[in-house]
N, C-alpha and C positions, 0 to 999 in steps of 0.2 A: 262697158263691154261685158257680155254675159260670161259666166264661168265655163259653160259648155263650149262657147266659141274659142276661148283661150286654150282649152284642153284638146281641141280637135286635132291639132297638129302634133300632139305629143305621143304619137304611136311609137311603140317600142318594137324593134326588129328582133328576130330570133338570135342573131349573132351578138346582140347587146345584152342578152339575159345573163345573169351571173352564172358561172360554170358549176352550179350545184343542182342536184335532182329536185329538191324542193322549189327552187327558183324556176326551173323548167316546168314543173307541175303547175305552179301558180300562173305562169305566163300562158301555158296551153289552156288552162281552165278559163282564164279571162278571154282568150281568143275564141273559145268554144261557147261564148255567150253564158258563161257561168256554170255550165254543166261540167262537173268534175272530170278531169282527165287523170288517170293514174297509171303507174308503171305495172305492166303485166309480167314482164320478165326482163332479164338483162343477160348478156353474154359477151365474151371477148371475141372480136373478129380476128382474121388472119394477120392484121396489122398491129394487133395488140391493143386496139381501142375498145373500151367498154361501150357496147351498144345497148340502148334502153328502148325496149318495145313498149309503146304506150297504147292506151285504150282507144285512142283516136285513129288507130290503124297505121300509124307511121312509126318509124324507128329514128332515134336521134343519137348522135355521138359528138364528141368534141373533136374539132380539127386540130392541126398542129399549133394554132394560135391559142388554143383553149376555149374557142368559141363553139357554141352549139350549131349543129347543122343537121338537116334531114339526111338520113342515110338511105 
């Protein structure tokens, strides 16, 4: 069995990424075909969550379970 075939089903989901900004950046860069995604700014929303605005045009925050989600 080829290595490519074995790895094909090993996709990672956003909510499975470690709850750190470097892990989020690594995941988003990989999902963006290797083109680096970086944090443009961050702010605290009205619920007290830190929101990270990324260069891919989306914002991300951790939910109540500590998992990343698109905001």
